[in-house]
FITI-173233 format. One line per field, with one value per residue (C-alpha): residue number from 0; residue in three letters; x, y, z. Coordinates in steps of 0.2 Angstrom, whole numbers. Layout:
<nodes>
num: [NUM, ...]
residuo: [ALA, ...]
x: [X, ...]
y: [Y, ...]
z: [Z, ...]
</nodes>
This chain:
<nodes>
num: [0, 1, 2, 3, 4, 5, 6, 7, 8, 9, 10, 11, 12, 13, 14, 15, 16, 17, 18, 19, 20, 21, 22, 23, 24, 25, 26, 27, 28, 29, 30, 31, 32, 33, 34, 35, 36, 37, 38, 39, 40, 41, 42, 43, 44, 45, 46, 47, 48, 49, 50, 51, 52, 53, 54, 55, 56, 57, 58, 59, 60, 61, 62, 63, 64, 65, 66, 67, 68, 69, 70, 71, 72, 73, 74, 75, 76, 77, 78, 79, 80, 81, 82, 83, 84, 85, 86, 87, 88, 89, 90, 91, 92, 93, 94, 95, 96, 97, 98, 99, 100, 101, 102, 103, 104, 105, 106, 107, 108, 109, 110, 111, 112, 113, 114, 115, 116, 117, 118, 119, 120, 121, 122, 123, 124, 125, 126, 127, 128, 129, 130, 131, 132, 133, 134, 135, 136, 137, 138, 139, 140, 141, 142, 143, 144, 145, 146, 147, 148, 149, 150, 151, 152, 153, 154, 155, 156, 157, 158, 159, 160, 161, 162, 163, 164, 165, 166, 167, 168, 169, 170, 171, 172, 173, 174, 175, 176, 177, 178, 179, 180, 181, 182, 183, 184, 185, 186, 187, 188, 189, 190, 191, 192, 193, 194, 195, 196, 197, 198, 199, 200, 201, 202, 203, 204, 205, 206, 207, 208, 209, 210, 211, 212, 213, 214, 215, 216, 217, 218, 219, 220, 221, 222, 223, 224, 225, 226, 227, 228, 229, 230, 231, 232, 233, 234, 235, 236, 237, 238, 239, 240, 241, 242, 243, 244, 245, 246, 247, 248, 249, 250, 251, 252, 253, 254, 255, 256, 257, 258, 259, 260, 261, 262, 263, 264, 265, 266, 267, 268, 269, 270, 271, 272, 273, 274, 275, 276, 277, 278, 279, 280, 281, 282, 283, 284, 285, 286, 287, 288, 289, 290, 291, 292, 293, 294, 295, 296, 297, 298, 299, 300, 301, 302, 303, 304, 305, 306, 307, 308, 309, 310, 311, 312, 313, 314, 315, 316, 317, 318, 319, 320, 321, 322, 323, 324, 325, 326, 327, 328, 329, 330, 331, 332, 333, 334, 335, 336, 337, 338, 339, 340, 341, 342, 343, 344, 345, 346, 347, 348, 349, 350, 351, 352, 353, 354, 355, 356, 357, 358, 359, 360, 361, 362, 363, 364, 365, 366, 367, 368, 369, 370, 371, 372, 373, 374, 375, 376, 377, 378, 379, 380, 381, 382, 383, 384, 385, 386, 387, 388, 389, 390, 391, 392, 393, 394, 395, 396, 397, 398, 399, 400, 401, 402, 403, 404, 405, 406, 407, 408, 409, 410, 411, 412, 413, 414, 415, 416, 417, 418, 419, 420, 421, 422, 423, 424, 425, 426, 427, 428, 429, 430, 431, 432, 433, 434, 435]
residuo: [MET, ARG, ARG, ALA, VAL, VAL, VAL, LEU, VAL, LEU, ALA, GLY, CYS, ALA, ASP, SER, VAL, GLU, ASP, THR, ALA, MET, PHE, ASP, VAL, GLY, PRO, VAL, PRO, ASP, ALA, MET, VAL, GLU, GLY, ALA, ASP, VAL, VAL, GLY, LEU, ARG, SER, GLY, LEU, THR, LEU, GLU, VAL, PRO, ALA, MET, LEU, GLY, ARG, GLY, THR, THR, GLU, GLU, VAL, VAL, VAL, GLY, GLY, LEU, ALA, PRO, ASN, GLU, GLN, VAL, ASN, VAL, PHE, PHE, SER, THR, ALA, GLY, VAL, GLY, PRO, GLY, PRO, CYS, PRO, ALA, SER, MET, GLY, GLY, GLN, CYS, PHE, ASP, ILE, VAL, GLY, PRO, VAL, GLN, PRO, LEU, GLY, THR, PRO, THR, ALA, GLY, ALA, ASP, GLY, ILE, ALA, ARG, LEU, GLN, VAL, PRO, ILE, GLY, ALA, ASN, VAL, PRO, ILE, GLY, THR, SER, ALA, GLY, VAL, GLN, ALA, VAL, ALA, ILE, ARG, GLY, LEU, GLY, GLY, ALA, GLN, THR, VAL, THR, SER, ASN, THR, VAL, VAL, THR, THR, VAL, THR, ARG, GLN, ARG, THR, ASP, THR, TYR, ASN, HIS, PHE, PRO, PRO, SER, ILE, ASP, LEU, LEU, PHE, VAL, ILE, ASP, ASP, SER, CYS, SER, MET, ALA, ASP, GLU, GLN, ALA, ARG, LEU, ALA, ASN, SER, PHE, SER, SER, LEU, LEU, PRO, VAL, LEU, SER, GLY, PHE, SER, MET, ASP, TYR, HIS, VAL, GLY, VAL, VAL, THR, THR, ASP, MET, ASN, ALA, ARG, ASP, GLU, ARG, GLY, ARG, LEU, ARG, GLU, ASP, ASN, SER, GLY, ASP, ARG, TRP, ILE, GLU, PRO, SER, ASP, ALA, ASN, GLN, ALA, VAL, LYS, PHE, ALA, GLN, MET, ALA, GLU, VAL, GLY, THR, ASP, GLY, THR, THR, ASP, GLU, GLU, GLY, PHE, GLY, ALA, MET, ILE, ALA, SER, ILE, ASN, ASP, PHE, GLY, ASN, THR, TYR, ASN, ALA, GLY, PHE, ARG, ARG, ASP, ASP, ALA, GLN, TYR, ALA, VAL, VAL, VAL, VAL, SER, ASP, GLU, ASN, GLU, HIS, SER, THR, PHE, ILE, SER, VAL, ASP, ASP, ALA, GLU, ALA, PHE, LEU, GLY, ASN, GLN, GLU, THR, TRP, ASN, GLY, ASP, ALA, SER, PHE, THR, SER, ILE, VAL, THR, PRO, LEU, ALA, GLY, CYS, PRO, THR, GLY, ASP, GLU, PRO, GLY, ASP, LYS, TYR, LEU, GLY, LEU, THR, ASN, ARG, VAL, GLY, GLY, ALA, LYS, GLY, SER, ILE, CYS, ALA, ALA, ASN, TYR, ALA, PRO, THR, LEU, LEU, SER, MET, SER, GLN, GLY, TRP, TRP, THR, SER, GLU, PRO, PHE, GLU, LEU, THR, ARG, ALA, PRO, LEU, ASP, PRO, ALA, THR, MET, ASP, VAL, THR, LEU, ASP, GLY, VAL, SER, VAL, ASP, PRO, ALA, ASP, TRP, VAL, TRP, ASP, ASP, GLU, GLN, GLY, THR, VAL, ARG, PHE, THR, HIS, GLY, PHE, ALA, PRO, ALA, PRO, GLY, SER, SER, VAL, ARG, VAL, THR, TYR, PHE, TRP]
x: [531, 542, 533, 547, 542, 545, 557, 545, 544, 548, 539, 523, 514, 509, 493, 491, 488, 470, 466, 470, 471, 488, 497, 505, 504, 512, 507, 512, 506, 498, 510, 529, 539, 555, 571, 588, 580, 564, 559, 548, 530, 528, 546, 552, 560, 575, 576, 592, 590, 605, 604, 605, 599, 607, 596, 597, 604, 598, 599, 596, 583, 587, 574, 580, 571, 559, 556, 564, 553, 543, 536, 538, 530, 542, 532, 538, 530, 536, 525, 537, 538, 526, 507, 502, 487, 481, 474, 462, 474, 488, 477, 477, 495, 498, 513, 525, 527, 513, 501, 498, 509, 515, 523, 539, 540, 538, 553, 554, 567, 580, 585, 594, 579, 585, 575, 583, 574, 582, 573, 578, 578, 570, 582, 571, 566, 568, 585, 580, 566, 565, 555, 551, 554, 545, 543, 528, 526, 508, 507, 493, 474, 468, 485, 483, 502, 508, 526, 533, 551, 560, 557, 573, 573, 581, 585, 587, 603, 615, 629, 646, 662, 679, 691, 712, 727, 737, 754, 765, 771, 788, 796, 811, 816, 827, 837, 843, 854, 862, 881, 885, 895, 882, 875, 888, 875, 860, 868, 873, 854, 848, 860, 855, 836, 835, 836, 818, 812, 819, 807, 794, 801, 802, 785, 777, 785, 790, 804, 814, 828, 835, 848, 856, 862, 866, 860, 877, 872, 891, 902, 906, 905, 888, 874, 862, 874, 869, 881, 891, 893, 910, 908, 902, 885, 873, 857, 850, 839, 830, 844, 858, 866, 871, 858, 859, 878, 877, 864, 875, 890, 880, 872, 886, 891, 902, 901, 911, 897, 890, 879, 868, 858, 848, 837, 825, 839, 847, 831, 827, 845, 846, 833, 833, 853, 858, 843, 849, 868, 876, 860, 854, 843, 838, 822, 809, 794, 781, 788, 782, 794, 797, 809, 816, 824, 836, 842, 845, 842, 829, 829, 840, 838, 838, 828, 816, 801, 789, 778, 792, 796, 778, 776, 793, 785, 768, 778, 786, 768, 760, 746, 739, 747, 763, 775, 777, 789, 795, 804, 815, 819, 819, 800, 793, 794, 812, 822, 839, 850, 840, 848, 834, 816, 812, 796, 799, 802, 788, 776, 779, 775, 759, 755, 760, 759, 772, 778, 785, 798, 810, 829, 832, 822, 834, 827, 820, 813, 795, 796, 801, 788, 775, 780, 779, 761, 756, 763, 753, 755, 747, 747, 731, 715, 706, 688, 678, 664, 662, 652, 637, 641, 660, 654, 644, 660, 665, 683, 688, 704, 703, 684, 686, 681, 695, 694, 690, 703, 715, 711, 708, 696, 702, 687, 698, 707, 695, 705, 706, 723, 729, 738, 741, 752, 740, 750, 744, 754, 758, 745, 730, 713, 705, 687, 679, 660, 650, 633, 635]
y: [-34, -27, -24, -22, -15, -24, -17, -6, 4, 21, 18, 23, 6, 6, 12, 28, 32, 37, 30, 20, 3, 9, 10, -4, 1, -6, -6, 11, 20, 37, 45, 39, 39, 49, 41, 34, 20, 27, 43, 56, 62, 68, 68, 71, 57, 59, 52, 47, 44, 43, 59, 48, 30, 18, 11, -9, -7, -9, 7, 8, 20, 24, 32, 38, 44, 29, 17, 1, -11, 3, 2, 15, 19, 25, 34, 41, 53, 57, 72, 82, 91, 101, 100, 83, 72, 73, 54, 53, 39, 52, 62, 79, 77, 79, 73, 86, 77, 79, 66, 53, 46, 28, 15, 10, -1, -3, -7, -11, -1, -10, -8, 9, 16, 16, 7, 2, -3, -10, -2, -12, 1, -7, -8, 0, 14, 31, 39, 56, 50, 60, 57, 65, 53, 55, 43, 43, 35, 33, 36, 37, 35, 37, 44, 58, 58, 55, 61, 63, 65, 78, 75, 70, 73, 57, 54, 39, 38, 25, 18, 12, 3, 6, -5, -4, -11, 1, 5, 16, 32, 39, 55, 65, 75, 90, 98, 116, 119, 136, 136, 153, 155, 154, 137, 124, 119, 119, 107, 96, 95, 93, 77, 71, 73, 65, 48, 50, 52, 34, 23, 34, 33, 15, 12, 21, 8, 23, 24, 39, 49, 61, 75, 90, 106, 123, 141, 147, 153, 161, 147, 138, 120, 123, 134, 120, 105, 90, 86, 70, 59, 51, 37, 50, 47, 61, 55, 43, 28, 14, 1, 11, 5, 17, 31, 42, 42, 45, 60, 68, 68, 78, 88, 95, 107, 118, 137, 144, 149, 166, 177, 181, 164, 160, 145, 148, 150, 135, 124, 130, 129, 110, 106, 121, 120, 104, 91, 83, 85, 85, 80, 69, 55, 63, 71, 60, 65, 53, 57, 69, 84, 89, 103, 108, 124, 124, 143, 156, 170, 176, 171, 183, 179, 194, 190, 177, 179, 169, 169, 163, 149, 144, 143, 133, 120, 120, 114, 99, 92, 78, 77, 91, 92, 83, 97, 104, 116, 116, 128, 126, 145, 159, 163, 179, 184, 179, 167, 167, 160, 165, 180, 186, 180, 168, 176, 173, 153, 153, 162, 149, 135, 144, 144, 127, 117, 109, 110, 126, 123, 136, 136, 137, 121, 108, 95, 96, 78, 86, 96, 82, 71, 84, 87, 67, 69, 80, 67, 57, 39, 32, 34, 42, 31, 39, 36, 29, 42, 59, 57, 67, 70, 66, 68, 51, 42, 27, 22, 3, -6, -25, -24, -11, 8, 19, 36, 50, 59, 47, 50, 66, 68, 79, 86, 94, 78, 66, 56, 49, 48, 42, 54, 59, 45, 31, 19, 0, -14, -14, -24, -21, -19, -3, 0, 16, 18, 32, 40, 46]
z: [909, 896, 879, 865, 847, 829, 818, 809, 825, 817, 800, 808, 809, 828, 835, 843, 861, 864, 882, 897, 888, 879, 896, 906, 924, 938, 956, 962, 979, 976, 987, 987, 1002, 1001, 1004, 998, 987, 980, 971, 979, 975, 957, 954, 936, 925, 914, 898, 886, 868, 855, 844, 830, 827, 815, 802, 805, 821, 840, 850, 869, 877, 896, 908, 925, 942, 943, 960, 960, 950, 943, 924, 914, 896, 882, 866, 851, 838, 819, 821, 831, 848, 854, 863, 862, 867, 885, 888, 903, 910, 912, 926, 917, 911, 893, 880, 874, 857, 843, 840, 834, 849, 847, 860, 861, 874, 893, 902, 922, 932, 941, 960, 955, 948, 929, 915, 899, 883, 868, 852, 835, 821, 804, 790, 779, 788, 778, 781, 789, 799, 815, 830, 846, 861, 878, 894, 905, 923, 927, 946, 959, 958, 940, 935, 946, 950, 933, 928, 912, 905, 895, 877, 865, 847, 837, 819, 808, 798, 791, 802, 796, 802, 796, 801, 801, 808, 819, 814, 824, 815, 812, 820, 817, 833, 831, 845, 843, 856, 862, 861, 869, 884, 897, 892, 899, 914, 903, 891, 905, 912, 895, 891, 908, 905, 888, 895, 902, 883, 879, 886, 879, 861, 863, 872, 857, 844, 834, 821, 826, 821, 835, 829, 836, 829, 837, 836, 828, 811, 810, 812, 796, 802, 811, 803, 803, 801, 812, 826, 826, 841, 844, 832, 818, 818, 814, 822, 834, 828, 837, 833, 841, 858, 871, 864, 881, 879, 861, 863, 877, 864, 851, 864, 874, 859, 870, 874, 860, 849, 845, 856, 842, 843, 828, 833, 819, 805, 812, 810, 793, 787, 794, 780, 767, 765, 770, 770, 753, 757, 774, 784, 771, 778, 794, 789, 781, 771, 780, 799, 811, 814, 832, 836, 853, 858, 871, 874, 888, 876, 862, 844, 834, 817, 807, 792, 799, 808, 819, 804, 793, 805, 807, 788, 788, 800, 791, 775, 785, 788, 778, 789, 801, 817, 811, 816, 834, 842, 860, 869, 884, 886, 898, 903, 899, 918, 918, 929, 939, 924, 910, 900, 890, 888, 873, 868, 849, 853, 865, 851, 839, 852, 854, 837, 831, 848, 858, 877, 886, 900, 909, 905, 923, 928, 936, 926, 909, 908, 914, 897, 887, 893, 891, 873, 870, 874, 859, 847, 835, 841, 826, 807, 801, 800, 785, 785, 770, 773, 781, 798, 801, 820, 825, 843, 841, 833, 843, 842, 848, 850, 850, 853, 868, 867, 867, 879, 867, 875, 867, 850, 839, 824, 810, 800, 787, 782, 788, 799, 816, 827, 842, 855, 872, 875, 869, 860, 856, 850, 832, 822, 834, 827, 826, 822, 819, 820, 815, 807, 789]
</nodes>
């Protein structure tokens, strides 16, 4: 038998527990045989109750550690957790919730030894009502082998669902490539590796710009100016044909550049010096900004520190996490064809996020793909209220829950965004349910 409680369950209207009559007890032997499908003598119960209960909703209480088909009694108290009543029917056992103790229901365990109870929460239960919950299984003659569960404290609050349509974000991807005399092979490897990124960009349905500058801040025609392909285009976008070929024409920048590589300087100059002139249209205010430096030497800008570069990238963000910096450079421990560890570049990556790869790697595709996993794959979903506990949020896509690993809650800006390569079809329905 399953006894459910009416929606006033947490309003304190049920009778308190005083004697055996309050328990529904199924046939349970005094000593239970140990085995794969049953619990042992006086084994403890486990109790799972949501930490917050949505007013006007139905919540599930789960009790484990039961024998198949065993009944269990679930109780609550709004008086708190602590020494509670010791009914005779419990054979000397006492509640760990303070009286008066009131029944929630009596579910029956399935073959897996787990009982589930659906509990409706009244629409008029005062917000902030707190209750301690405990489960009791009466076992043995006179309850001599009764077992209790852990106690769980739960609170009634308001639940809300915000609904959105998914739209993919835009991204501006800038490659900063070393054009010094030792970089011919590395440029070719980058050009060959870039094609691995194209299915990702199209799969994310992003509106993207891909451009290239060099680390040379001495040559008059460089200094942060975007490189052109053979047709004179200064960046690649989704509608372009032969994108891998266009990128190779931009990325194989030659080896006549200065040996005083200034990746930070070129990155900053591409926007601060030429963003409204030569490079106009590449950088968009509403797009993410992902920078990739490819160099076998360290950053040599005289007047630009890691702090300065971090501040610059921070200014490129409309939303937190919009900017990143990926380093394909000589590792700190060195590598066979790396001239100098790129510790400044790596330091910036550590601060703002991005991927790290070795300039000596035979293939840069793994680093580029790793980089893409850190991008946002949705525009931000701004919640209409502040959640009480983000850990209890549920995000669904077309009615199916999204793995929490695939979305991020930003407490400062009050947003949810998809990431880690989770890229739904444009226009998909997104719902965020939370307590507030």
